[in-house]
mmJSON file of the N, C-alpha and C atoms, coordinates in Angstrom:
{"data_MODEL":{"atom_site":{
"group_PDB":["ATOM","ATOM","ATOM","ATOM","ATOM","ATOM","ATOM","ATOM","ATOM","ATOM","ATOM","ATOM","ATOM","ATOM","ATOM","ATOM","ATOM","ATOM","ATOM","ATOM","ATOM","ATOM","ATOM","ATOM","ATOM","ATOM","ATOM","ATOM","ATOM","ATOM","ATOM","ATOM","ATOM","ATOM","ATOM","ATOM","ATOM","ATOM","ATOM","ATOM","ATOM","ATOM","ATOM","ATOM","ATOM","ATOM","ATOM","ATOM","ATOM","ATOM","ATOM","ATOM","ATOM","ATOM","ATOM","ATOM","ATOM","ATOM","ATOM","ATOM","ATOM","ATOM","ATOM","ATOM","ATOM","ATOM","ATOM","ATOM","ATOM","ATOM","ATOM","ATOM","ATOM","ATOM","ATOM","ATOM","ATOM","ATOM","ATOM","ATOM","ATOM","ATOM","ATOM","ATOM","ATOM","ATOM","ATOM","ATOM","ATOM","ATOM","ATOM","ATOM","ATOM","ATOM","ATOM","ATOM","ATOM","ATOM","ATOM","ATOM","ATOM","ATOM","ATOM","ATOM","ATOM","ATOM","ATOM","ATOM","ATOM","ATOM","ATOM","ATOM","ATOM","ATOM","ATOM","ATOM","ATOM","ATOM","ATOM","ATOM","ATOM","ATOM","ATOM","ATOM","ATOM","ATOM","ATOM","ATOM","ATOM","ATOM","ATOM","ATOM","ATOM","ATOM","ATOM","ATOM","ATOM","ATOM","ATOM","ATOM","ATOM","ATOM","ATOM","ATOM","ATOM","ATOM","ATOM","ATOM","ATOM","ATOM","ATOM","ATOM","ATOM","ATOM","ATOM","ATOM","ATOM","ATOM","ATOM","ATOM","ATOM","ATOM","ATOM","ATOM","ATOM","ATOM","ATOM","ATOM","ATOM","ATOM","ATOM","ATOM","ATOM","ATOM","ATOM","ATOM","ATOM","ATOM","ATOM","ATOM","ATOM","ATOM","ATOM","ATOM","ATOM","ATOM","ATOM","ATOM","ATOM","ATOM","ATOM","ATOM","ATOM","ATOM","ATOM","ATOM","ATOM","ATOM","ATOM","ATOM","ATOM","ATOM","ATOM","ATOM","ATOM","ATOM","ATOM","ATOM","ATOM","ATOM","ATOM","ATOM","ATOM","ATOM","ATOM","ATOM","ATOM","ATOM","ATOM","ATOM","ATOM","ATOM","ATOM","ATOM","ATOM","ATOM","ATOM","ATOM","ATOM","ATOM","ATOM","ATOM","ATOM","ATOM","ATOM","ATOM","ATOM","ATOM","ATOM","ATOM"],
"id":[1,2,3,4,5,6,7,8,9,10,11,12,13,14,15,16,17,18,19,20,21,22,23,24,25,26,27,28,29,30,31,32,33,34,35,36,37,38,39,40,41,42,43,44,45,46,47,48,49,50,51,52,53,54,55,56,57,58,59,60,61,62,63,64,65,66,67,68,69,70,71,72,73,74,75,76,77,78,79,80,81,82,83,84,85,86,87,88,89,90,91,92,93,94,95,96,97,98,99,100,101,102,103,104,105,106,107,108,109,110,111,112,113,114,115,116,117,118,119,120,121,122,123,124,125,126,127,128,129,130,131,132,133,134,135,136,137,138,139,140,141,142,143,144,145,146,147,148,149,150,151,152,153,154,155,156,157,158,159,160,161,162,163,164,165,166,167,168,169,170,171,172,173,174,175,176,177,178,179,180,181,182,183,184,185,186,187,188,189,190,191,192,193,194,195,196,197,198,199,200,201,202,203,204,205,206,207,208,209,210,211,212,213,214,215,216,217,218,219,220,221,222,223,224,225,226,227,228,229,230,231,232,233,234,235,236,237,238,239,240],
"type_symbol":["N","C","C","N","C","C","N","C","C","N","C","C","N","C","C","N","C","C","N","C","C","N","C","C","N","C","C","N","C","C","N","C","C","N","C","C","N","C","C","N","C","C","N","C","C","N","C","C","N","C","C","N","C","C","N","C","C","N","C","C","N","C","C","N","C","C","N","C","C","N","C","C","N","C","C","N","C","C","N","C","C","N","C","C","N","C","C","N","C","C","N","C","C","N","C","C","N","C","C","N","C","C","N","C","C","N","C","C","N","C","C","N","C","C","N","C","C","N","C","C","N","C","C","N","C","C","N","C","C","N","C","C","N","C","C","N","C","C","N","C","C","N","C","C","N","C","C","N","C","C","N","C","C","N","C","C","N","C","C","N","C","C","N","C","C","N","C","C","N","C","C","N","C","C","N","C","C","N","C","C","N","C","C","N","C","C","N","C","C","N","C","C","N","C","C","N","C","C","N","C","C","N","C","C","N","C","C","N","C","C","N","C","C","N","C","C","N","C","C","N","C","C","N","C","C","N","C","C","N","C","C","N","C","C","N","C","C","N","C","C"],
"label_atom_id":["N","CA","C","N","CA","C","N","CA","C","N","CA","C","N","CA","C","N","CA","C","N","CA","C","N","CA","C","N","CA","C","N","CA","C","N","CA","C","N","CA","C","N","CA","C","N","CA","C","N","CA","C","N","CA","C","N","CA","C","N","CA","C","N","CA","C","N","CA","C","N","CA","C","N","CA","C","N","CA","C","N","CA","C","N","CA","C","N","CA","C","N","CA","C","N","CA","C","N","CA","C","N","CA","C","N","CA","C","N","CA","C","N","CA","C","N","CA","C","N","CA","C","N","CA","C","N","CA","C","N","CA","C","N","CA","C","N","CA","C","N","CA","C","N","CA","C","N","CA","C","N","CA","C","N","CA","C","N","CA","C","N","CA","C","N","CA","C","N","CA","C","N","CA","C","N","CA","C","N","CA","C","N","CA","C","N","CA","C","N","CA","C","N","CA","C","N","CA","C","N","CA","C","N","CA","C","N","CA","C","N","CA","C","N","CA","C","N","CA","C","N","CA","C","N","CA","C","N","CA","C","N","CA","C","N","CA","C","N","CA","C","N","CA","C","N","CA","C","N","CA","C","N","CA","C","N","CA","C","N","CA","C","N","CA","C","N","CA","C","N","CA","C","N","CA","C","N","CA","C"],
"label_alt_id":[null,null,null,null,null,null,null,null,null,null,null,null,null,null,null,null,null,null,null,null,null,null,null,null,null,null,null,null,null,null,null,null,null,null,null,null,null,null,null,null,null,null,null,null,null,null,null,null,null,null,null,null,null,null,null,null,null,null,null,null,null,null,null,null,null,null,null,null,null,null,null,null,null,null,null,null,null,null,null,null,null,null,null,null,null,null,null,null,null,null,null,null,null,null,null,null,null,null,null,null,null,null,null,null,null,null,null,null,null,null,null,null,null,null,null,null,null,null,null,null,null,null,null,null,null,null,null,null,null,null,null,null,null,null,null,null,null,null,null,null,null,null,null,null,null,null,null,null,null,null,null,null,null,null,null,null,null,null,null,null,null,null,null,null,null,null,null,null,null,null,null,null,null,null,null,null,null,null,null,null,null,null,null,null,null,null,null,null,null,null,null,null,null,null,null,null,null,null,null,null,null,null,null,null,null,null,null,null,null,null,null,null,null,null,null,null,null,null,null,null,null,null,null,null,null,null,null,null,null,null,null,null,null,null,null,null,null,null,null,null],
"label_comp_id":["MET","MET","MET","ARG","ARG","ARG","TYR","TYR","TYR","GLU","GLU","GLU","ARG","ARG","ARG","PHE","PHE","PHE","ASP","ASP","ASP","ALA","ALA","ALA","TRP","TRP","TRP","PHE","PHE","PHE","ARG","ARG","ARG","LYS","LYS","LYS","GLU","GLU","GLU","PHE","PHE","PHE","ASP","ASP","ASP","TRP","TRP","TRP","THR","THR","THR","PHE","PHE","PHE","TRP","TRP","TRP","SER","SER","SER","ILE","ILE","ILE","VAL","VAL","VAL","ALA","ALA","ALA","VAL","VAL","VAL","VAL","VAL","VAL","SER","SER","SER","VAL","VAL","VAL","MET","MET","MET","TRP","TRP","TRP","GLY","GLY","GLY","ALA","ALA","ALA","THR","THR","THR","ILE","ILE","ILE","LEU","LEU","LEU","ASP","ASP","ASP","PHE","PHE","PHE","ALA","ALA","ALA","LEU","LEU","LEU","GLY","GLY","GLY","LEU","LEU","LEU","GLY","GLY","GLY","TRP","TRP","TRP","GLY","GLY","GLY","TRP","TRP","TRP","ASP","ASP","ASP","LYS","LYS","LYS","GLU","GLU","GLU","VAL","VAL","VAL","LEU","LEU","LEU","TRP","TRP","TRP","VAL","VAL","VAL","ALA","ALA","ALA","PRO","PRO","PRO","LEU","LEU","LEU","ILE","ILE","ILE","LEU","LEU","LEU","LEU","LEU","LEU","THR","THR","THR","ALA","ALA","ALA","PHE","PHE","PHE","ALA","ALA","ALA","VAL","VAL","VAL","ARG","ARG","ARG","ILE","ILE","ILE","TRP","TRP","TRP","LYS","LYS","LYS","VAL","VAL","VAL","VAL","VAL","VAL","ILE","ILE","ILE","ASP","ASP","ASP","LYS","LYS","LYS","LEU","LEU","LEU","VAL","VAL","VAL","ASP","ASP","ASP","ARG","ARG","ARG","PHE","PHE","PHE","ARG","ARG","ARG","LYS","LYS","LYS","GLY","GLY","GLY","ASN","ASN","ASN"],
"label_asym_id":["A","A","A","A","A","A","A","A","A","A","A","A","A","A","A","A","A","A","A","A","A","A","A","A","A","A","A","A","A","A","A","A","A","A","A","A","A","A","A","A","A","A","A","A","A","A","A","A","A","A","A","A","A","A","A","A","A","A","A","A","A","A","A","A","A","A","A","A","A","A","A","A","A","A","A","A","A","A","A","A","A","A","A","A","A","A","A","A","A","A","A","A","A","A","A","A","A","A","A","A","A","A","A","A","A","A","A","A","A","A","A","A","A","A","A","A","A","A","A","A","A","A","A","A","A","A","A","A","A","A","A","A","A","A","A","A","A","A","A","A","A","A","A","A","A","A","A","A","A","A","A","A","A","A","A","A","A","A","A","A","A","A","A","A","A","A","A","A","A","A","A","A","A","A","A","A","A","A","A","A","A","A","A","A","A","A","A","A","A","A","A","A","A","A","A","A","A","A","A","A","A","A","A","A","A","A","A","A","A","A","A","A","A","A","A","A","A","A","A","A","A","A","A","A","A","A","A","A","A","A","A","A","A","A","A","A","A","A","A","A"],
"label_entity_id":["1","1","1","1","1","1","1","1","1","1","1","1","1","1","1","1","1","1","1","1","1","1","1","1","1","1","1","1","1","1","1","1","1","1","1","1","1","1","1","1","1","1","1","1","1","1","1","1","1","1","1","1","1","1","1","1","1","1","1","1","1","1","1","1","1","1","1","1","1","1","1","1","1","1","1","1","1","1","1","1","1","1","1","1","1","1","1","1","1","1","1","1","1","1","1","1","1","1","1","1","1","1","1","1","1","1","1","1","1","1","1","1","1","1","1","1","1","1","1","1","1","1","1","1","1","1","1","1","1","1","1","1","1","1","1","1","1","1","1","1","1","1","1","1","1","1","1","1","1","1","1","1","1","1","1","1","1","1","1","1","1","1","1","1","1","1","1","1","1","1","1","1","1","1","1","1","1","1","1","1","1","1","1","1","1","1","1","1","1","1","1","1","1","1","1","1","1","1","1","1","1","1","1","1","1","1","1","1","1","1","1","1","1","1","1","1","1","1","1","1","1","1","1","1","1","1","1","1","1","1","1","1","1","1","1","1","1","1","1","1"],
"label_seq_id":[1,1,1,2,2,2,3,3,3,4,4,4,5,5,5,6,6,6,7,7,7,8,8,8,9,9,9,10,10,10,11,11,11,12,12,12,13,13,13,14,14,14,15,15,15,16,16,16,17,17,17,18,18,18,19,19,19,20,20,20,21,21,21,22,22,22,23,23,23,24,24,24,25,25,25,26,26,26,27,27,27,28,28,28,29,29,29,30,30,30,31,31,31,32,32,32,33,33,33,34,34,34,35,35,35,36,36,36,37,37,37,38,38,38,39,39,39,40,40,40,41,41,41,42,42,42,43,43,43,44,44,44,45,45,45,46,46,46,47,47,47,48,48,48,49,49,49,50,50,50,51,51,51,52,52,52,53,53,53,54,54,54,55,55,55,56,56,56,57,57,57,58,58,58,59,59,59,60,60,60,61,61,61,62,62,62,63,63,63,64,64,64,65,65,65,66,66,66,67,67,67,68,68,68,69,69,69,70,70,70,71,71,71,72,72,72,73,73,73,74,74,74,75,75,75,76,76,76,77,77,77,78,78,78,79,79,79,80,80,80],
"pdbx_PDB_ins_code":[null,null,null,null,null,null,null,null,null,null,null,null,null,null,null,null,null,null,null,null,null,null,null,null,null,null,null,null,null,null,null,null,null,null,null,null,null,null,null,null,null,null,null,null,null,null,null,null,null,null,null,null,null,null,null,null,null,null,null,null,null,null,null,null,null,null,null,null,null,null,null,null,null,null,null,null,null,null,null,null,null,null,null,null,null,null,null,null,null,null,null,null,null,null,null,null,null,null,null,null,null,null,null,null,null,null,null,null,null,null,null,null,null,null,null,null,null,null,null,null,null,null,null,null,null,null,null,null,null,null,null,null,null,null,null,null,null,null,null,null,null,null,null,null,null,null,null,null,null,null,null,null,null,null,null,null,null,null,null,null,null,null,null,null,null,null,null,null,null,null,null,null,null,null,null,null,null,null,null,null,null,null,null,null,null,null,null,null,null,null,null,null,null,null,null,null,null,null,null,null,null,null,null,null,null,null,null,null,null,null,null,null,null,null,null,null,null,null,null,null,null,null,null,null,null,null,null,null,null,null,null,null,null,null,null,null,null,null,null,null],
"Cartn_x":[0.894,-0.13,1.017,2.042,2.718,3.808,3.764,4.302,3.025,2.051,1.217,0.751,0.849,0.771,1.952,3.157,4.203,4.26,4.097,3.804,2.684,1.669,0.659,0.965,2.066,2.015,3.316,4.093,5.166,4.887,3.958,3.53,2.243,1.619,1.466,2.24,3.307,4.676,4.842,5.743,6.54,5.473,4.407,3.334,3.218,2.992,2.617,4.465,5.339,6.728,6.712,6.678,6.385,5.823,4.623,3.219,3.874,4.43,4.697,5.931,6.861,8.501,7.271,6.959,6.096,5.764,4.401,4.0,4.957,5.87,6.752,7.386,8.363,8.908,8.44,7.042,6.252,6.296,5.491,5.196,6.473,7.876,8.935,9.368,9.034,9.09,8.258,6.755,5.713,6.289,6.313,6.774,8.211,9.042,10.318,9.975,9.263,8.996,7.794,6.57,6.128,7.455,7.883,9.005,10.143,10.351,11.05,10.499,9.355,8.483,8.447,7.454,6.136,7.841,8.922,10.234,8.634,8.427,7.278,8.677,10.002,10.994,10.612,10.458,10.733,11.92,12.867,14.393,14.426,13.314,13.772,14.598,15.748,16.709,16.289,17.012,16.702,17.111,18.559,18.769,17.625,16.443,15.179,14.755,14.933,14.266,14.707,16.202,17.116,16.624,17.097,17.373,15.831,14.393,13.51,13.239,13.105,12.607,13.719,15.015,15.419,15.724,14.826,14.629,13.431,12.463,10.887,11.202,12.259,12.788,13.599,14.016,14.826,13.48,12.388,11.831,10.905,10.478,9.914,10.54,11.557,12.493,12.549,12.876,12.339,11.324,9.895,8.953,8.876,8.862,8.838,9.622,11.251,11.714,11.001,10.352,9.892,8.503,7.962,6.415,7.362,8.038,8.997,9.26,10.252,10.817,9.543,8.431,7.224,6.35,6.647,6.181,7.036,7.793,9.465,8.966,8.776,8.488,7.813,6.15,5.092,5.004,5.636,6.08,6.54,8.151,8.735,8.08,7.191,6.374,4.93,4.044,3.194,3.888,5.693,6.11,5.943,5.454,5.225,6.9],
"Cartn_y":[-1.23,0.045,1.238,1.114,2.522,2.24,1.608,2.006,2.304,2.378,2.81,4.33,4.97,5.843,6.823,6.647,7.339,7.584,5.809,6.151,7.458,7.077,8.085,9.265,9.725,10.944,10.896,10.595,10.898,11.222,10.272,11.071,11.842,12.094,13.28,14.704,14.519,15.745,16.134,14.748,15.139,15.453,15.068,15.288,17.03,17.642,18.715,19.675,19.023,20.409,20.01,18.508,18.846,20.147,20.107,21.035,22.064,22.269,23.708,23.971,23.126,24.046,24.211,23.362,23.609,25.089,24.913,26.675,27.716,27.625,29.002,29.113,27.712,27.58,28.181,27.974,28.228,29.548,30.071,31.87,33.024,32.238,33.536,33.216,31.861,31.263,31.989,32.359,33.101,34.664,35.078,36.628,36.748,35.819,36.585,36.978,36.035,35.594,37.603,37.312,38.994,40.077,40.072,41.218,41.95,40.59,40.139,40.6,39.721,40.727,41.933,41.914,43.485,44.233,44.508,45.381,46.214,45.142,46.073,46.554,46.258,46.702,46.15,44.026,43.872,44.042,43.572,42.975,41.931,40.877,39.536,39.151,37.927,37.546,37.153,36.428,36.082,34.641,34.805,32.863,32.044,32.249,31.504,31.104,31.692,31.287,29.551,29.796,28.522,27.556,28.016,27.549,26.723,27.11,26.734,25.463,25.644,24.188,23.152,23.105,22.553,22.081,22.997,22.483,21.483,22.146,20.984,19.653,19.84,18.371,17.552,17.927,17.107,17.104,17.59,17.233,16.362,16.734,15.613,13.962,14.156,12.941,12.234,13.036,12.62,12.388,12.89,11.887,10.646,10.878,9.336,8.19,8.416,7.692,7.102,8.128,8.049,6.969,7.057,6.451,4.789,4.695,4.105,2.786,3.488,2.842,2.725,3.61,3.299,1.864,1.176,0.463,-0.777,-0.982,-2.265,-1.759,-0.903,-1.482,-1.749,-1.423,-2.053,-3.767,-3.734,-5.488,-5.993,-5.418,-6.494,-6.751,-5.566,-6.157,-6.712,-6.924,-7.612,-9.194,-9.086,-10.897,-11.588,-10.236,-10.768,-10.896],
"Cartn_z":[0.247,0.079,-0.378,1.054,0.778,-0.198,-1.513,-2.831,-3.559,-3.273,-4.158,-3.724,-2.501,-2.61,-2.834,-3.082,-3.074,-4.885,-5.558,-7.044,-7.205,-6.899,-7.261,-7.142,-5.72,-5.879,-6.526,-6.536,-7.96,-9.44,-9.348,-10.837,-11.296,-10.152,-10.009,-9.504,-9.23,-9.779,-10.536,-10.831,-12.086,-13.421,-13.053,-14.178,-14.085,-12.819,-12.601,-13.286,-12.72,-13.028,-14.657,-15.363,-16.816,-17.659,-17.209,-17.567,-16.86,-16.1,-15.32,-16.668,-17.0,-17.486,-18.926,-19.273,-20.775,-20.93,-19.878,-19.718,-19.673,-18.797,-18.549,-19.985,-20.298,-22.008,-22.956,-22.999,-24.275,-23.866,-22.975,-22.478,-23.143,-22.518,-23.165,-24.583,-25.073,-26.314,-27.672,-26.838,-27.623,-27.484,-25.999,-26.052,-27.21,-26.703,-27.152,-29.086,-29.538,-30.917,-31.298,-30.44,-30.615,-30.426,-29.028,-29.001,-30.55,-30.407,-31.77,-33.18,-33.235,-34.712,-34.732,-33.668,-33.666,-32.758,-32.523,-32.152,-30.836,-29.648,-28.434,-27.705,-27.627,-26.932,-25.146,-25.353,-24.277,-23.579,-24.685,-24.184,-23.632,-24.367,-24.746,-24.81,-24.504,-24.769,-26.046,-27.557,-28.824,-28.668,-27.675,-27.775,-27.366,-26.416,-26.314,-27.473,-28.614,-29.835,-30.44,-29.601,-29.922,-28.7,-27.879,-26.843,-26.561,-25.938,-25.964,-26.419,-27.711,-28.349,-27.925,-27.491,-26.644,-25.414,-24.633,-23.397,-23.702,-24.69,-24.474,-25.462,-25.912,-26.613,-25.12,-24.186,-22.871,-22.481,-22.111,-21.732,-21.475,-22.624,-23.293,-23.274,-23.492,-23.828,-22.289,-21.537,-19.461,-19.115,-19.877,-19.662,-20.391,-21.388,-22.033,-21.304,-20.842,-20.233,-19.188,-18.524,-16.861,-17.423,-18.306,-18.745,-18.416,-19.742,-19.833,-18.781,-17.543,-16.389,-15.432,-15.291,-14.624,-15.208,-16.522,-16.848,-16.698,-17.071,-15.948,-14.657,-14.011,-12.052,-12.313,-12.957,-13.097,-13.227,-14.621,-14.512,-14.046,-13.416,-12.105,-11.108,-10.702,-9.769,-9.738,-10.571,-10.846,-10.765,-11.696,-11.663,-13.017,-13.442,-15.547,-15.347],
"occupancy":[1.0,1.0,1.0,1.0,1.0,1.0,1.0,1.0,1.0,1.0,1.0,1.0,1.0,1.0,1.0,1.0,1.0,1.0,1.0,1.0,1.0,1.0,1.0,1.0,1.0,1.0,1.0,1.0,1.0,1.0,1.0,1.0,1.0,1.0,1.0,1.0,1.0,1.0,1.0,1.0,1.0,1.0,1.0,1.0,1.0,1.0,1.0,1.0,1.0,1.0,1.0,1.0,1.0,1.0,1.0,1.0,1.0,1.0,1.0,1.0,1.0,1.0,1.0,1.0,1.0,1.0,1.0,1.0,1.0,1.0,1.0,1.0,1.0,1.0,1.0,1.0,1.0,1.0,1.0,1.0,1.0,1.0,1.0,1.0,1.0,1.0,1.0,1.0,1.0,1.0,1.0,1.0,1.0,1.0,1.0,1.0,1.0,1.0,1.0,1.0,1.0,1.0,1.0,1.0,1.0,1.0,1.0,1.0,1.0,1.0,1.0,1.0,1.0,1.0,1.0,1.0,1.0,1.0,1.0,1.0,1.0,1.0,1.0,1.0,1.0,1.0,1.0,1.0,1.0,1.0,1.0,1.0,1.0,1.0,1.0,1.0,1.0,1.0,1.0,1.0,1.0,1.0,1.0,1.0,1.0,1.0,1.0,1.0,1.0,1.0,1.0,1.0,1.0,1.0,1.0,1.0,1.0,1.0,1.0,1.0,1.0,1.0,1.0,1.0,1.0,1.0,1.0,1.0,1.0,1.0,1.0,1.0,1.0,1.0,1.0,1.0,1.0,1.0,1.0,1.0,1.0,1.0,1.0,1.0,1.0,1.0,1.0,1.0,1.0,1.0,1.0,1.0,1.0,1.0,1.0,1.0,1.0,1.0,1.0,1.0,1.0,1.0,1.0,1.0,1.0,1.0,1.0,1.0,1.0,1.0,1.0,1.0,1.0,1.0,1.0,1.0,1.0,1.0,1.0,1.0,1.0,1.0,1.0,1.0,1.0,1.0,1.0,1.0,1.0,1.0,1.0,1.0,1.0,1.0,1.0,1.0,1.0,1.0,1.0,1.0],
"B_iso_or_equiv":[0.0,0.0,0.0,0.0,0.0,0.0,0.0,0.0,0.0,0.0,0.0,0.0,0.0,0.0,0.0,0.0,0.0,0.0,0.0,0.0,0.0,0.0,0.0,0.0,0.0,0.0,0.0,0.0,0.0,0.0,0.0,0.0,0.0,0.0,0.0,0.0,0.0,0.0,0.0,0.0,0.0,0.0,0.0,0.0,0.0,0.0,0.0,0.0,0.0,0.0,0.0,0.0,0.0,0.0,0.0,0.0,0.0,0.0,0.0,0.0,0.0,0.0,0.0,0.0,0.0,0.0,0.0,0.0,0.0,0.0,0.0,0.0,0.0,0.0,0.0,0.0,0.0,0.0,0.0,0.0,0.0,0.0,0.0,0.0,0.0,0.0,0.0,0.0,0.0,0.0,0.0,0.0,0.0,0.0,0.0,0.0,0.0,0.0,0.0,0.0,0.0,0.0,0.0,0.0,0.0,0.0,0.0,0.0,0.0,0.0,0.0,0.0,0.0,0.0,0.0,0.0,0.0,0.0,0.0,0.0,0.0,0.0,0.0,0.0,0.0,0.0,0.0,0.0,0.0,0.0,0.0,0.0,0.0,0.0,0.0,0.0,0.0,0.0,0.0,0.0,0.0,0.0,0.0,0.0,0.0,0.0,0.0,0.0,0.0,0.0,0.0,0.0,0.0,0.0,0.0,0.0,0.0,0.0,0.0,0.0,0.0,0.0,0.0,0.0,0.0,0.0,0.0,0.0,0.0,0.0,0.0,0.0,0.0,0.0,0.0,0.0,0.0,0.0,0.0,0.0,0.0,0.0,0.0,0.0,0.0,0.0,0.0,0.0,0.0,0.0,0.0,0.0,0.0,0.0,0.0,0.0,0.0,0.0,0.0,0.0,0.0,0.0,0.0,0.0,0.0,0.0,0.0,0.0,0.0,0.0,0.0,0.0,0.0,0.0,0.0,0.0,0.0,0.0,0.0,0.0,0.0,0.0,0.0,0.0,0.0,0.0,0.0,0.0,0.0,0.0,0.0,0.0,0.0,0.0,0.0,0.0,0.0,0.0,0.0,0.0],
"pdbx_formal_charge":[null,null,null,null,null,null,null,null,null,null,null,null,null,null,null,null,null,null,null,null,null,null,null,null,null,null,null,null,null,null,null,null,null,null,null,null,null,null,null,null,null,null,null,null,null,null,null,null,null,null,null,null,null,null,null,null,null,null,null,null,null,null,null,null,null,null,null,null,null,null,null,null,null,null,null,null,null,null,null,null,null,null,null,null,null,null,null,null,null,null,null,null,null,null,null,null,null,null,null,null,null,null,null,null,null,null,null,null,null,null,null,null,null,null,null,null,null,null,null,null,null,null,null,null,null,null,null,null,null,null,null,null,null,null,null,null,null,null,null,null,null,null,null,null,null,null,null,null,null,null,null,null,null,null,null,null,null,null,null,null,null,null,null,null,null,null,null,null,null,null,null,null,null,null,null,null,null,null,null,null,null,null,null,null,null,null,null,null,null,null,null,null,null,null,null,null,null,null,null,null,null,null,null,null,null,null,null,null,null,null,null,null,null,null,null,null,null,null,null,null,null,null,null,null,null,null,null,null,null,null,null,null,null,null,null,null,null,null,null,null],
"auth_seq_id":[1,1,1,2,2,2,3,3,3,4,4,4,5,5,5,6,6,6,7,7,7,8,8,8,9,9,9,10,10,10,11,11,11,12,12,12,13,13,13,14,14,14,15,15,15,16,16,16,17,17,17,18,18,18,19,19,19,20,20,20,21,21,21,22,22,22,23,23,23,24,24,24,25,25,25,26,26,26,27,27,27,28,28,28,29,29,29,30,30,30,31,31,31,32,32,32,33,33,33,34,34,34,35,35,35,36,36,36,37,37,37,38,38,38,39,39,39,40,40,40,41,41,41,42,42,42,43,43,43,44,44,44,45,45,45,46,46,46,47,47,47,48,48,48,49,49,49,50,50,50,51,51,51,52,52,52,53,53,53,54,54,54,55,55,55,56,56,56,57,57,57,58,58,58,59,59,59,60,60,60,61,61,61,62,62,62,63,63,63,64,64,64,65,65,65,66,66,66,67,67,67,68,68,68,69,69,69,70,70,70,71,71,71,72,72,72,73,73,73,74,74,74,75,75,75,76,76,76,77,77,77,78,78,78,79,79,79,80,80,80],
"auth_comp_id":["MET","MET","MET","ARG","ARG","ARG","TYR","TYR","TYR","GLU","GLU","GLU","ARG","ARG","ARG","PHE","PHE","PHE","ASP","ASP","ASP","ALA","ALA","ALA","TRP","TRP","TRP","PHE","PHE","PHE","ARG","ARG","ARG","LYS","LYS","LYS","GLU","GLU","GLU","PHE","PHE","PHE","ASP","ASP","ASP","TRP","TRP","TRP","THR","THR","THR","PHE","PHE","PHE","TRP","TRP","TRP","SER","SER","SER","ILE","ILE","ILE","VAL","VAL","VAL","ALA","ALA","ALA","VAL","VAL","VAL","VAL","VAL","VAL","SER","SER","SER","VAL","VAL","VAL","MET","MET","MET","TRP","TRP","TRP","GLY","GLY","GLY","ALA","ALA","ALA","THR","THR","THR","ILE","ILE","ILE","LEU","LEU","LEU","ASP","ASP","ASP","PHE","PHE","PHE","ALA","ALA","ALA","LEU","LEU","LEU","GLY","GLY","GLY","LEU","LEU","LEU","GLY","GLY","GLY","TRP","TRP","TRP","GLY","GLY","GLY","TRP","TRP","TRP","ASP","ASP","ASP","LYS","LYS","LYS","GLU","GLU","GLU","VAL","VAL","VAL","LEU","LEU","LEU","TRP","TRP","TRP","VAL","VAL","VAL","ALA","ALA","ALA","PRO","PRO","PRO","LEU","LEU","LEU","ILE","ILE","ILE","LEU","LEU","LEU","LEU","LEU","LEU","THR","THR","THR","ALA","ALA","ALA","PHE","PHE","PHE","ALA","ALA","ALA","VAL","VAL","VAL","ARG","ARG","ARG","ILE","ILE","ILE","TRP","TRP","TRP","LYS","LYS","LYS","VAL","VAL","VAL","VAL","VAL","VAL","ILE","ILE","ILE","ASP","ASP","ASP","LYS","LYS","LYS","LEU","LEU","LEU","VAL","VAL","VAL","ASP","ASP","ASP","ARG","ARG","ARG","PHE","PHE","PHE","ARG","ARG","ARG","LYS","LYS","LYS","GLY","GLY","GLY","ASN","ASN","ASN"],
"auth_asym_id":["A","A","A","A","A","A","A","A","A","A","A","A","A","A","A","A","A","A","A","A","A","A","A","A","A","A","A","A","A","A","A","A","A","A","A","A","A","A","A","A","A","A","A","A","A","A","A","A","A","A","A","A","A","A","A","A","A","A","A","A","A","A","A","A","A","A","A","A","A","A","A","A","A","A","A","A","A","A","A","A","A","A","A","A","A","A","A","A","A","A","A","A","A","A","A","A","A","A","A","A","A","A","A","A","A","A","A","A","A","A","A","A","A","A","A","A","A","A","A","A","A","A","A","A","A","A","A","A","A","A","A","A","A","A","A","A","A","A","A","A","A","A","A","A","A","A","A","A","A","A","A","A","A","A","A","A","A","A","A","A","A","A","A","A","A","A","A","A","A","A","A","A","A","A","A","A","A","A","A","A","A","A","A","A","A","A","A","A","A","A","A","A","A","A","A","A","A","A","A","A","A","A","A","A","A","A","A","A","A","A","A","A","A","A","A","A","A","A","A","A","A","A","A","A","A","A","A","A","A","A","A","A","A","A","A","A","A","A","A","A"],
"auth_atom_id":["N","CA","C","N","CA","C","N","CA","C","N","CA","C","N","CA","C","N","CA","C","N","CA","C","N","CA","C","N","CA","C","N","CA","C","N","CA","C","N","CA","C","N","CA","C","N","CA","C","N","CA","C","N","CA","C","N","CA","C","N","CA","C","N","CA","C","N","CA","C","N","CA","C","N","CA","C","N","CA","C","N","CA","C","N","CA","C","N","CA","C","N","CA","C","N","CA","C","N","CA","C","N","CA","C","N","CA","C","N","CA","C","N","CA","C","N","CA","C","N","CA","C","N","CA","C","N","CA","C","N","CA","C","N","CA","C","N","CA","C","N","CA","C","N","CA","C","N","CA","C","N","CA","C","N","CA","C","N","CA","C","N","CA","C","N","CA","C","N","CA","C","N","CA","C","N","CA","C","N","CA","C","N","CA","C","N","CA","C","N","CA","C","N","CA","C","N","CA","C","N","CA","C","N","CA","C","N","CA","C","N","CA","C","N","CA","C","N","CA","C","N","CA","C","N","CA","C","N","CA","C","N","CA","C","N","CA","C","N","CA","C","N","CA","C","N","CA","C","N","CA","C","N","CA","C","N","CA","C","N","CA","C","N","CA","C","N","CA","C","N","CA","C","N","CA","C","N","CA","C"],
"pdbx_PDB_model_num":[1,1,1,1,1,1,1,1,1,1,1,1,1,1,1,1,1,1,1,1,1,1,1,1,1,1,1,1,1,1,1,1,1,1,1,1,1,1,1,1,1,1,1,1,1,1,1,1,1,1,1,1,1,1,1,1,1,1,1,1,1,1,1,1,1,1,1,1,1,1,1,1,1,1,1,1,1,1,1,1,1,1,1,1,1,1,1,1,1,1,1,1,1,1,1,1,1,1,1,1,1,1,1,1,1,1,1,1,1,1,1,1,1,1,1,1,1,1,1,1,1,1,1,1,1,1,1,1,1,1,1,1,1,1,1,1,1,1,1,1,1,1,1,1,1,1,1,1,1,1,1,1,1,1,1,1,1,1,1,1,1,1,1,1,1,1,1,1,1,1,1,1,1,1,1,1,1,1,1,1,1,1,1,1,1,1,1,1,1,1,1,1,1,1,1,1,1,1,1,1,1,1,1,1,1,1,1,1,1,1,1,1,1,1,1,1,1,1,1,1,1,1,1,1,1,1,1,1,1,1,1,1,1,1,1,1,1,1,1,1]
}}}
């Protein structure tokens, strides 16, 4: 029973962290594009335009590995 509670907590927290990263990076990327394209003068760093996709790709890769590891752990726990 303790494992199930920890597993549920970990999955919830990991999902929350993942989607928070996606939201923040997406907002920064969108604001940078708007600032660059429309000349709004916000002063956003143009490096975000190429760094943000790398951050998102890394976050998605970590999420995929987490899902794979979760499935392996569930399989080993059930004895299959």
